[in-house]
MIDOTOR-703730 format. One record per atom (N, C-alpha, C): residue in three letters; y, x, z. Coordinates in pm, whole numbers, plus 50000, padded with zeros to 5 digits. Example, Ala and Ser with C-alpha at 12.3 -4.5 7.8 and 13.67 -1.06 7.14 Angstrom:
Ala494315131950780/Ala495505123050780/Ala496705132050780/Ser497755128550708/Ser498945136750714/Ser500035129050787/
This chain:
Met461085834962155/Met462005823762173/Met461285812362247/Thr461915807762352/Thr461295797262436/Thr461665783562384/Cys460655774262379/Cys460885760562331/Cys461365751962447/Glu462185741962416/Glu462715733062519/Glu461765721562551/Ile460665720262477/Ile459685709762506/Ile459075712262643/Ser459035702062727/Ser458515703762863/Ser456995704962863/Gln456485711262968/Gln455045712962983/Gln454355699363005/Ser455065690163072/Ser454465676963096/Ser454235669662965/Leu455125671262868/Leu454945664962738/Leu453755671162665/Leu453645684362677/Leu452535691262612/Leu451205686962673/His451145686462805/His449905682262872/His449595667562842/Gly450655659462832/Gly450425645562799/Gly449815643962661/Tyr450265652162567/Tyr449695651762431/Tyr448265656562433/Leu448015667262506/Leu446675673062513/Leu445685663262576/Asp446135655562676/Asp445265646162746/Asp445235632462682/Gly445985630662571/Gly445985617762504/Gly446725606962581/Glu447745610762659/Glu448455601162743/Glu449765596362680/Leu450145602262564/Leu451395598262501/Leu451175585762417/Asp452205577362410/Asp452125565762323/Asp452215570262178/Pro451825562262081/Pro451775566461940/Pro453085572061888/Val454185566261925/Val455485570961874/Val455785585061924/Arg455635587162052/Arg455935600562108/Arg454915610962060/Ala453655606562042/Ala452655615961991/Ala453015620661850/Gln453485611561764/Gln453905615461628/Gln455115624661632/Glu456045621761722/Glu457225630561734/Glu456815644561777/Phe455835645561869/Phe455405658861914/Phe454665666161803/Glu453885658961724/Glu453175665361612/Glu454145670461507/Arg455205663061480/Arg456225668061387/Arg456915680461443/His457075680661576/His457665692361640/His456755704761626/Leu455425702461635/Leu454485713661623/Leu454565720361486/Glu454955712761383/Glu455025718261248/Glu456045729561236/Ser457015729961326/Ser458075740161317/Ser458245748361444/Cys457275747161541/Cys457415754361668/Cys456155762161696/Ser456215775161670/Ser455045783861692/Ser454755785361842/His455815784661923/His455625786162068/His454755774862124/Cys455045762562085/Cys454275751162134/Cys452855751462078/Ile452715756261953/Ile451375757461895/Ile450545767061977/Ala451165778362015/Ala450455788462094/Ala450075782962230/Gln451015775662293/Gln450735769762424/Gln449585759662415/Leu449605751662311/Leu448575741562293/Leu447225747962271/Glu447185758662188/Glu445925765562163/Glu445405772162289/Glu446295777462370/Glu445885783962496/Glu445255773862591/His445895762262605/His445365751962694/His444025746662644/Glu443905744962513/Glu442635740262457/Glu441535750562479/Ser441905763262471/Ser440925773862493/Ser440425773762637/Val441355772162731/Val440975771862873/Val440075759762900/Arg440405748362843/Arg439595736462863/Arg438195738362807/Ala438115744662689/Ala436805747062629/Ala435985756562714/Ser436655766462777/Ser435945776162863/Ser435345769362985/Phe436115760063043/Phe435595752663159/Phe434395744163122/Lys434465737863006/Lys433335729662964/Lys432105738162939/Ala432305749762879/Ala431165758462848/Ala430545764362973/Ala431375766563077/Ala430855772663200/Ala430015763063281/Lys430125750163255/Lys429345739963327/Lys429485741763479/Leu430735741163526/Leu431015743263668/Leu430755730763753/Tyr430285719863695/Tyr429975707663768/Tyr428585703063731/Glu428005694863817/Glu426675689363792/Glu426755674163792/Arg426185668163692/Arg426215653663681/Arg425375647263791/Ala425915637163853/Ala425195630163961/Ala423945623563905/Pro422855623463982/Pro421635616863935/Pro421865601863918/Glu421105595663829/Glu421295581563798/Glu421055572563918/Arg420095576564005/Arg419815568164122/Arg421015567764217/Leu421765578964225/Leu422965579064308/Leu424045569964248/Ala424165570564116/Ala425145561864049/Ala424805547264071/Lys423495543564062/Lys423085529764086/Lys423365525464229/Lys423115534664326/Lys423355531464466/Lys424835528864491/Ile425685536964432/Ile427135535264450/Ile427585522164388/Arg427075519264266/Arg427455506664202/Arg427005494664284/Arg425795495464345/Arg425285484564426/Arg426135482564551/Gln426545493664614/Gln427375492664733/Gln428745486864701/Val429295491264587/Val430595485864546/Val430495470864518/Ser429395466764452/Ser429195452664421/Ser429055444464548/Asn428285449464647/Asn428125442364774/Asn429435441164848/Ala430215452064845/Ala431505451864914/Ala432435441764851/Glu432405440864717/Glu433265431064650/Glu432825416864682/Ser431485414664690/Ser430995401264722/Ser431395397164863/Glu431265406464960/Glu431665403565097/Glu433155400965105/Ser433925408565029/Ser435375406665029/Ser435735393064973/Asp435045389064863/Asp435305375964804/Asp434965364964903/Tyr433845366764976/Tyr433465356565073/Tyr434475355965186/Gln434895367765233/Gln435805368265346/Gln437145361865312/Trp437665365065195/Trp439015360565160/Trp439015347265086/Thr437825342465043/Thr437785329864970/Thr437155318865054/Trp435935321465103/Trp435235310865174/Trp435725309165317/Val435975320265386/Val436405319065524/Val437685310965538/Pro438735313665456/Pro439925304965467/Pro439625290365437/Ile438705287865340/Ile438365273965309/Ile437735267165430/Phe436775274265494/Phe436145268565611/Phe437155266465723/Arg438105275865735/Arg439125274265838/Arg439985261965811/Trp440315259865684/Trp441115248065649/Trp440325235365676/Ile439025235765642/Ile438195224065667/Ile438115221065817/Ala437925231665896/Ala437845229866041/Ala439155224466097/Ala440275230166047/Ala441585225366095/Ala441815210866056/Ser441435207265932/Ser441605193465888/Ser440745183965972/Ala439515188366000/Ala438635179966081/Ala439205177966222/Ala439805188666275/Ala440405187666409/Ala441575177966409/Ile442375178266301/Ile443515169166292/Ile443035154666282/Val442005152566197/Val441455138966183/Val440895134066316/Leu440205143066389/Leu439645139266518/Leu440735135666617/Leu441825143666616/Leu442935140866707/Leu443555127366676/Ile443765124566546/Ile444335111666507/Ile443415100266550/Ala442105102366532/Ala441145091866571/Ala441185089366721/Val441275100266799/Val441335098666945/Val442585091066986/Leu443725094966925/Leu444965087966957/Leu444905073366917/Tyr444305070866799/Tyr444205056966751/Tyr443315048666843/Leu442155054466879/Leu441245047066965/Leu441845045067103/Gly442625055167146/Gly443315053567274/Gly444285042067269/Gly444985040967155/Gly445915029867139/Gly445205016667128/Gln443985016967071/Gln443245004567054/Gln442674999167184/Lys442785007167292/Lys442405001567422/Lys443334990067460/Ile444534990267400/Ile445464979267422/Ile445184968867315/Leu444234960467336/Leu443834950767233/Leu443394937767297/Phe443104928167211/Phe442714914967258/Phe441204913467257/Gly440644908867367/Gly439224906367375/Gly438914891667349/Thr437634888367348/Thr437244874467319/Thr437644865167433/Gly437714870367557/Gly438064861867669/Gly439534862467702/Gly440364868467622/Gly441774869767651/Gly442224883867624/Val443424886867666/Val443984900067643/Val443604909067758/Glu442994920467728/Glu442644929967833/Glu443824938667868/Gln444584942867770/Gln445774950867793/Gln446854946867694/Val448104947367737/Val449194943267650/Val449544954667554/Ala449764951067430/Ala450134961067330/Ala451624963867346/Leu451934973767428/Leu453334976167464/Leu454184980067343/Asn453644988467257/Asn454424992367139/Asn454814980267055/Glu453834971567029/Glu454104959866948/Glu455024950067021/Ala454894949267152/Ala455744940267228/Ala457194944767224/Val457414957967236/Val458774963067228/Val459344960767089/Asp458524963266986/Asp458984960766849/Asp459324946066829/Ala458494937066885/Ala458754922766872/Ala460044918966944/His460284925167059/His461534922467132/His462744926567047/Ile462664938266984/Ile463774942866901/Ile463994933566783/Arg462904929066721/Arg463034919666608/Arg463664906566652/Ser463344902466773/Ser463854889566819/Ser465374889666837/Leu465954901366851/Leu467394902266870/Leu468164900366741/Gln467454900066629/Gln468104897266502/Gln468484882466496/Pro469564879166428/Pro470004865166423/Pro468904855866372/Gly468674845066446/Gly467694835066404/Gly466264837966443/His466014848766515/His464644852566549/His464334851166698/Leu465324847866779/Leu465104848166923/Leu464204836866971/Thr464434824866922/Thr463664813366970/Thr463214804666853/Asp462054798366872/Asp461604787866782/Asp462014774166837/Val462084773366969/Val462574761367035/Val463644765767134/Ala464864761567110/Ala465984765467195/Ala466304754267292/Ser466024756667419/Ser466284746367520/Ser466244752567658/Thr467074747767745/Thr467064752167885/Thr466184743267971/Asp465604733267909/Asp464764723667980/Asp463304727867968/Gln462704731468079/Gln461314735768076/Gln460384724768030/His460784712368048/His459964701068005/His460044698967854/Thr460944705667791/Thr461014705367644/Thr460294717367585/Val460454728867649/Val459864741167596/Val458344741167613/Lys457864737167729/Lys456414737867754/Lys455624729067658/Pro456004716267635/Pro455234708067540/Pro455294713367397/Trp456314721067365/Trp456424726367229/Trp455244735567196/Phe454694742267295/Phe453564751267272/Phe452234743867254/Asp452184731267292/Asp450924723767281/Asp450424723567137/Gly449154726867119/Gly448544726666986/Gly448814739166903/Lys449724747566949/Lys450034759766873/Lys449264771766925/Leu448754770567048/Leu447974781367110/Leu446744775267174/Asn445774783867207/Asn444584778867278/Asn444774779567429/Tyr446014780867472/Tyr446344780467614/Tyr447764775167626/Val448114770667744/Val449464765467768/Val450164774767866/Pro451214781467826/Pro451904790767916/Pro452704783168022/Pro452784788668141/Pro453634782468244/Pro455104784768210/Val455874774068206/Val457284775068170/Val458124769768286/Arg459034778368335/Arg459934774368443/Arg461324779968417/Asp462304772868467/Asp463694777268453/Asp464124783568586/Phe464694795668577/Phe465134802668698/Phe466644804468699/Ala467344794468649/Ala468804795368640/Ala469434797368778/Glu468874791068882/Glu469454792369015/Glu469324806669068/Ser468364814169014/Ser468174828169056/Ser468834837968961/Gly469554832768863/Gly470264841668770/Gly469504844768644/Phe468394837468617/Phe467604839668496/Phe467424826168425/Pro468444821068358/Pro468324808068292/Pro467354808568174/Leu466584797968159/Leu465684796668045/Leu466514793767920/Ile466234800967812/Ile466954799067686/Ile466084791867584/Gly464794794367588/Gly463894787867493/Gly462574795367485/Gly461854793167377/Gly460564799767359/Gly460254801467212/Arg459234808967184/Arg458804810967045/Arg457364815867044/Leu456794816166927/Leu455494822566906/Leu455724836466849/Asp454924845966892/Asp454974859266834/Asp453554864366818/Val453404875566754/Val452074881066725/Val451964894966784/Leu450934896966866/Leu450594910066919/Leu449184913566879/Asn449044924166806/Asn447724928966765/Asn446914918366693/Gly447594910366610/Gly446904900666527/Gly446654887266591/Arg447164885066714/Arg446924872166780/Arg448254866166824/Ser448384853166806/Ser449604846166846/Ser449674845266998/Val450834847867053/Val451064846767197/Val452364839267220/Ala452494834067341/Ala453724826967378/Ala454754836967429/Val456014834267395/Val457124842467445/Val458154833067505/Leu458504835367630/Leu459564827967697/Leu460814836667698/Val461934830767666/Val463184838367657/Val464104834167770/Tyr464524844267848/Tyr465444841967959/Tyr466734849767936/Gly467794845468001/Gly469074852367995/Gly469364859668124/Arg470164870268112/Arg470584877668232/Arg471884884968201/Arg473004879168244/Arg474324885368224/Arg474544889468078/Lys474414880067988/Lys474634882067844/Lys473564890767778/His472474893067850/His471324900367794/His470154890567781/Phe469254893767690/Phe468074885567668/Phe466834892767721/Ile465944885067781/Ile464674890467831/Ile463554882667763/Asn462674889767696/Asn461474883767635/Asn460314885467732/Val459694874467765/Val458504874867852/Val457304870367769/Phe456434879867737/Phe455204877067661/Phe454144872167760/Val453514860867727/Val452584854467819/Val451254852167748/Trp450144855967813/Trp448814853567756/Trp447804852667870/Pro446674846067847/Pro445624845467951/Pro445124859467981/Gly445064862768108/Gly444644876268145/Gly443684876168260/Ser443414888068310/Ser442484889768421/Ser443194897168532/Ser442884893368653/Ser443484900168767/Ser442964914268782/Asn441944917868700/Asn441364931368705/Asn442054940868609/Asp443154936468545/Asp443844945068450/Asp444694955468522/Ala444064962568616/Ala444804972568693/Ala445124984868611/Ser444474986368491/Ser444714998168409/Ser446074997768342/Ile446724985968341/Ile448034984868279/Ile449094989368379/Pro449924999168345/Pro451005003168436/Pro451944991468462/Ala452514990768581/Ala453354979468618/Ala454704979868550/Thr455264991568532/Thr456594992768473/Thr456655004868381/Gly457685005168298/Gly457865016668211/Gly459065014868121/Thr459335024968041/Thr460455024867947/Thr459955029667812/Arg460355022867708/Arg459965026967573/Arg461105023567477/Asn461495033467400/Asn462575031667301/Asn463865026467363/Gly464115030167488/Gly465335025967555/Gly465265012267620/Tyr464095005767617/Tyr463934992467676/Tyr463004993267797/Gln463354985767900/Gln462524984968019/Gln461454974267999/Trp460284976468055/Trp459254966168054/Trp458584965468191/Asn458114953468223/Asn457474951068353/Asn456264942068332/Tyr455114947068373/Tyr453884939268358/Tyr453504933368495/Ser453084920768491/Ser452644914268614/Ser451544904068581/His450874899668684/His449774890068666/His449854879568774/Ala449684867068733/Ala449694856168832/Ala449014843968775/Lys448164837668857/Lys447524824968823/Lys446824825268687/Gly446094835868662/Gly445304836968540/Gly446104840668416/Met447374843968431/Met448214847568318/Met448794861568337/Asp448894868668224/Asp449574881568223/Asp450974879468168/Phe451944886568227/Phe453324885668184/Phe453844899768155/Cys454494901168042/Cys455134913968011/Cys456584911067973/Ala457504914268064/Ala458924911868043/Ala459574924467987/Ile460334922767879/Ile460964934167811/Ile462444930967787/Ser463294940767817/Ser464724938767796/Ser465444952067816/Asp466764951767789/Asp467584963567818/Asp468334961967949/Val467944951968030/Val468514950668163/Val467914961468253/Thr468344962068377/Thr467844972168468/Thr466414969168510/Ala465734979468556/Ala464374977568605/Ala464344968268726/Ala465404968668805/Ala465474959868922/Ala465534945268879/Asp466284942368771/Asp466354928668721/Asp464994923868675/Leu464274932368601/Leu462944928368554/Leu461994926368671/His462144934468774/His461314932868894/His461564919368960/Asp462834915668969/Asp463174902769030/Asp462584891268950/Leu462664892368815/Leu462114881768732/Leu460584881368745/Ala459954893068753/Ala458494893468769/Ala458064886568899/Glu458824888469004/Glu458494881769130/Glu458624866569119/Leu459634862269043/Leu459784847769022/Leu458624842168940/Leu458164849668841/Leu457054845068759/Leu455764844168838/Gln455614852268942/Gln454384852469020/Gln454394842069133/Glu455524835769158/Glu455584825869265/Glu454784813169229/
């Protein structure tokens, strides 16, 4: 009579691979199944014969030590490769990012104020200042179309006196003036009108050698025009056309 117990279950019991519950169930089955008992005894006999025949030779201890040493070295190299190498890569990448930021920052710092005046105009800050001035109450500190009123207002507030002129006959009426701050230093700002638009002209003592400053450009949707005349630098910023700023720059240089 053939038993329905599978050979895999029998082999699992023989090899000690069954969990305790299934092993107990199989042992209870053996109590009433002569077929499985015979199969189990046969397999145990074959296993004992193989052990007695000594068909294998144990590896020498020096070989076992060599294999263990190689495995240990391989694991150490793997740990270094997958642990330290990524860390160094992250450090290198972070250093590159910091270096890039530093280069960009130092590049921006070329637009700064020197002891003898402004070497380059801080265009970003000037555009931001222009935008702030368009808020109610920020456009002028002294509101007047009279250049003889605006110019004296700057006396004592700066270490220089900006040239103030009204160009109303040319289509650029003087509206007033104010103080503003570029890169930590107070500068004069003259405010002109142009067809219901406002033009901020930042004025500071400069050098005729400031050729490194581009003459015109656009930033954040606003036009700007840099010019130099009579020891002063002028940076006009507005949302008027570039041609309008050019015309005003020519008037400032006269």
